[in-house]
C-alpha positions as a Markdown table, in Angstrom:
| # | Residue | x | y | z |
|---|---|---|---|---|
| 1 | Unk | 139.7 | 205.5 | 43.3 |
| 2 | Unk | 141.7 | 202.5 | 42.1 |
| 3 | Unk | 140.9 | 200.7 | 38.8 |
| 4 | Unk | 140.6 | 196.9 | 39.0 |
| 5 | Unk | 141.3 | 194.8 | 36.0 |
| 6 | Unk | 138.3 | 192.8 | 34.9 |
| 7 | Unk | 138.0 | 189.6 | 33.0 |
| 8 | Unk | 135.0 | 188.1 | 31.1 |
| 9 | Unk | 132.5 | 186.4 | 33.3 |
| 10 | Unk | 133.9 | 183.0 | 34.3 |
| 11 | Unk | 137.4 | 183.7 | 32.9 |
| 12 | Unk | 140.3 | 182.6 | 34.9 |
| 13 | Unk | 144.1 | 182.7 | 34.3 |
| 14 | Unk | 145.6 | 179.3 | 33.3 |
| 15 | Unk | 147.7 | 179.3 | 36.5 |
| 16 | Unk | 144.6 | 179.8 | 38.5 |
| 17 | Unk | 142.8 | 177.0 | 36.7 |
| 18 | Unk | 145.7 | 174.7 | 37.2 |
| 19 | Unk | 146.0 | 175.6 | 40.9 |
| 20 | Unk | 142.3 | 175.7 | 41.8 |
| 21 | Unk | 142.4 | 172.6 | 44.0 |
| 22 | Unk | 145.3 | 172.6 | 46.5 |
| 23 | Unk | 147.3 | 169.4 | 46.2 |
| 24 | Unk | 145.7 | 168.5 | 42.9 |
| 25 | Unk | 148.4 | 168.6 | 40.3 |
| 26 | Unk | 147.4 | 169.1 | 36.7 |
| 27 | Unk | 149.0 | 168.1 | 33.4 |
| 28 | Unk | 149.2 | 171.2 | 31.2 |
| 29 | Unk | 150.1 | 171.1 | 27.5 |
| 30 | Unk | 151.5 | 174.3 | 26.1 |
| 31 | Unk | 152.3 | 175.0 | 22.5 |
| 32 | Unk | 155.0 | 177.6 | 21.7 |
| 33 | Unk | 156.6 | 176.7 | 25.0 |
| 34 | Unk | 160.3 | 177.5 | 24.1 |
| 35 | Unk | 160.1 | 181.2 | 24.7 |
| 36 | Unk | 158.1 | 184.2 | 25.8 |
| 37 | Unk | 154.8 | 183.7 | 27.5 |
| 38 | Unk | 154.7 | 179.9 | 26.9 |
| 39 | Unk | 158.1 | 179.4 | 28.6 |
| 40 | Unk | 157.2 | 181.7 | 31.5 |
| 41 | Unk | 153.9 | 179.8 | 32.0 |
| 42 | Unk | 155.6 | 176.4 | 31.8 |
| 43 | Unk | 158.2 | 177.4 | 34.4 |
| 44 | Unk | 155.6 | 178.8 | 36.8 |
| 45 | Unk | 153.4 | 175.8 | 36.5 |
| 46 | Unk | 156.3 | 173.4 | 37.1 |
| 47 | Unk | 157.3 | 175.5 | 40.1 |
| 48 | Unk | 153.8 | 175.0 | 41.5 |
| 49 | Unk | 154.1 | 171.2 | 41.1 |
| 50 | Unk | 152.2 | 170.7 | 37.8 |
| 51 | Unk | 153.3 | 168.5 | 35.0 |
| 52 | Unk | 154.2 | 170.4 | 31.8 |
| 53 | Unk | 154.0 | 168.9 | 28.3 |
| 54 | Unk | 155.3 | 171.4 | 25.8 |
| 55 | Unk | 156.0 | 171.7 | 22.1 |
| 56 | Unk | 158.0 | 174.0 | 19.9 |
| 57 | Unk | 159.9 | 173.9 | 16.6 |
| 58 | Unk | 163.2 | 174.8 | 18.2 |
| 59 | Unk | 165.0 | 171.7 | 19.5 |
| 60 | Unk | 167.9 | 173.8 | 21.0 |
| 61 | Unk | 165.4 | 175.9 | 23.0 |
| 62 | Unk | 163.5 | 172.8 | 24.1 |
| 63 | Unk | 166.7 | 171.3 | 25.4 |
| 64 | Unk | 167.4 | 174.4 | 27.4 |
| 65 | Unk | 163.8 | 174.5 | 28.7 |
| 66 | Unk | 163.9 | 170.8 | 29.8 |
| 67 | Unk | 166.9 | 171.8 | 32.0 |
| 68 | Unk | 165.0 | 174.9 | 33.3 |
| 69 | Unk | 161.9 | 172.8 | 34.0 |
| 70 | Unk | 164.0 | 170.4 | 36.1 |
| 71 | Unk | 165.5 | 173.2 | 38.1 |
| 72 | Unk | 162.2 | 175.0 | 38.6 |
| 73 | Unk | 160.1 | 171.9 | 39.5 |
| 74 | Unk | 158.8 | 170.6 | 42.7 |
| 75 | Unk | 160.3 | 167.2 | 43.5 |
| 76 | Unk | 157.0 | 165.5 | 42.6 |
| 77 | Unk | 156.9 | 166.7 | 39.0 |
| 78 | Unk | 160.5 | 166.7 | 37.9 |
| 79 | Unk | 160.5 | 163.4 | 36.0 |
| 80 | Unk | 157.1 | 163.9 | 34.5 |
| 81 | Unk | 157.7 | 166.9 | 32.2 |
| 82 | Unk | 157.8 | 166.2 | 28.5 |
| 83 | Unk | 158.9 | 168.6 | 25.7 |
| 84 | Unk | 158.9 | 167.7 | 22.1 |
| 85 | Unk | 159.8 | 169.2 | 18.8 |
| 86 | Unk | 156.4 | 169.6 | 17.1 |
| 87 | Unk | 155.4 | 171.9 | 14.3 |
| 88 | Unk | 151.7 | 172.8 | 14.9 |
| 89 | Unk | 151.4 | 173.8 | 11.3 |
| 90 | Unk | 151.7 | 170.1 | 10.4 |
| 91 | Unk | 148.7 | 167.9 | 11.0 |
| 92 | Unk | 151.0 | 164.8 | 10.9 |
| 93 | Unk | 153.4 | 166.3 | 13.4 |
| 94 | Unk | 150.5 | 167.1 | 15.9 |
| 95 | Unk | 149.0 | 163.7 | 15.3 |
| 96 | Unk | 152.3 | 162.0 | 16.2 |
| 97 | Unk | 152.6 | 164.3 | 19.3 |
| 98 | Unk | 149.1 | 163.3 | 20.5 |
| 99 | Unk | 149.9 | 159.6 | 19.9 |
| 100 | Unk | 153.2 | 160.0 | 21.9 |
| 101 | Unk | 151.4 | 161.6 | 24.8 |
| 102 | Unk | 148.7 | 159.0 | 25.0 |
| 103 | Unk | 151.3 | 156.2 | 24.9 |
| 104 | Unk | 153.0 | 157.8 | 27.9 |
| 105 | Unk | 149.6 | 157.9 | 29.7 |
| 106 | Unk | 149.9 | 161.6 | 30.1 |
| 107 | Unk | 146.6 | 163.1 | 28.9 |
| 108 | Unk | 146.5 | 166.9 | 29.5 |
| 109 | Unk | 144.0 | 168.4 | 31.8 |
| 110 | Unk | 144.6 | 171.8 | 30.3 |
| 111 | Unk | 145.8 | 172.8 | 26.8 |
| 112 | Unk | 147.2 | 176.2 | 26.2 |
| 113 | Unk | 147.3 | 177.0 | 22.4 |
| 114 | Unk | 150.0 | 179.6 | 22.7 |
| 115 | Unk | 152.1 | 179.2 | 19.5 |
| 116 | Unk | 151.7 | 182.2 | 17.3 |
| 117 | Unk | 153.4 | 184.6 | 14.9 |
| 118 | Unk | 152.8 | 187.9 | 13.2 |
| 119 | Unk | 154.1 | 189.2 | 9.9 |
| 120 | Unk | 156.5 | 192.1 | 9.6 |
| 121 | Unk | 154.6 | 195.4 | 9.4 |
| 122 | Unk | 153.7 | 196.0 | 5.8 |
| 123 | Unk | 150.8 | 196.9 | 3.6 |
| 124 | Unk | 148.7 | 193.7 | 3.1 |
| 125 | Unk | 149.3 | 193.7 | -0.7 |
| 126 | Unk | 153.0 | 193.9 | 0.0 |
| 127 | Unk | 153.2 | 190.9 | 2.4 |
| 128 | Unk | 154.9 | 188.0 | 0.6 |
| 129 | Unk | 152.5 | 185.1 | 0.1 |
| 130 | Unk | 154.8 | 182.7 | 2.1 |
| 131 | Unk | 154.8 | 185.1 | 5.1 |
| 132 | Unk | 151.0 | 185.4 | 5.0 |
| 133 | Unk | 150.6 | 181.6 | 4.7 |
| 134 | Unk | 152.9 | 181.1 | 7.7 |
| 135 | Unk | 150.7 | 183.4 | 9.8 |
| 136 | Unk | 147.6 | 181.5 | 8.8 |
| 137 | Unk | 149.3 | 178.1 | 9.2 |
| 138 | Unk | 150.5 | 178.7 | 12.7 |
| 139 | Unk | 147.8 | 180.9 | 14.2 |
| 140 | Unk | 144.7 | 179.3 | 12.7 |
| 141 | Unk | 145.6 | 175.8 | 11.3 |
| 142 | Unk | 147.9 | 175.1 | 14.3 |
| 143 | Unk | 145.0 | 175.5 | 16.7 |
| 144 | Unk | 142.8 | 173.5 | 14.5 |
| 145 | Unk | 145.4 | 170.7 | 14.4 |
| 146 | Unk | 145.7 | 170.7 | 18.2 |
| 147 | Unk | 142.0 | 170.6 | 18.7 |
| 148 | Unk | 141.5 | 167.9 | 16.1 |
| 149 | Unk | 143.9 | 165.5 | 17.9 |
| 150 | Unk | 143.4 | 166.4 | 21.5 |
| 151 | Unk | 139.6 | 167.1 | 22.0 |
| 152 | Unk | 138.8 | 163.4 | 21.4 |
| 153 | Unk | 141.3 | 162.4 | 24.1 |
| 154 | Unk | 139.8 | 164.9 | 26.5 |
| 155 | Unk | 136.3 | 163.8 | 25.7 |
| 156 | Unk | 137.3 | 160.2 | 26.4 |
| 157 | Unk | 138.8 | 161.4 | 29.7 |
| 158 | Unk | 135.6 | 163.3 | 30.4 |
| 159 | Unk | 137.5 | 166.5 | 31.3 |
| 160 | Unk | 139.7 | 169.2 | 30.0 |
| 161 | Unk | 140.1 | 172.9 | 29.6 |
| 162 | Unk | 141.3 | 174.5 | 26.4 |
| 163 | Unk | 142.8 | 178.1 | 26.3 |
| 164 | Unk | 143.4 | 179.6 | 22.9 |
| 165 | Unk | 145.7 | 182.6 | 23.1 |
| 166 | Unk | 145.7 | 185.5 | 20.6 |
| 167 | Unk | 147.5 | 188.7 | 20.2 |
| 168 | Unk | 145.9 | 192.1 | 20.6 |
| 169 | Unk | 146.2 | 192.4 | 16.8 |
| 170 | Unk | 143.8 | 189.5 | 16.4 |
| 171 | Unk | 141.1 | 191.7 | 17.9 |
| 172 | Unk | 141.9 | 195.1 | 16.3 |
| 173 | Unk | 143.4 | 196.7 | 13.3 |
| 174 | Unk | 146.1 | 199.2 | 12.5 |
| 175 | Unk | 147.9 | 200.5 | 9.4 |
| 176 | Unk | 150.5 | 198.1 | 8.1 |
| 177 | Unk | 149.6 | 195.3 | 10.6 |
| 178 | Unk | 148.1 | 192.5 | 8.6 |
| 179 | Unk | 146.4 | 189.3 | 9.8 |
| 180 | Unk | 147.1 | 187.9 | 13.2 |
| 181 | Unk | 144.9 | 185.8 | 15.6 |
């Protein structure tokens, strides 16, 4: 007997949501786009012809990603991709990001809140306050900042899908693994 992975009722992968209507290209905004899952998702969506809007704090990695997006893109989406240096911890930074996107008439159909971090393994009382604050600021406040500035745009457009990513540690606990979302 073969085990089949299951998802919650109605759950779909972001790539599936973006590709659900053949020939219907989507604009997908991804936070934490410069590495890991965010980068892989951006490249795959670009390859499938979707427009990628991405943000990260690392300008060097964003420059590299922009080149990668160009080489992985279908001819229709090459010039439409936009990556910006944005710190989701900062409400002002996200507000400016949203303003820039609206000015470029590139409202996202799908937002993937992927930016996240975790502290170094330690007893919670030994985690430095700055490290704890950084986890909260990125993993919780970062999502709140994105929602605050993009939900009104999506409501005005009368459409949109928001995917909030979390680590496994956001749903379970272990010794010396402190807060994550």
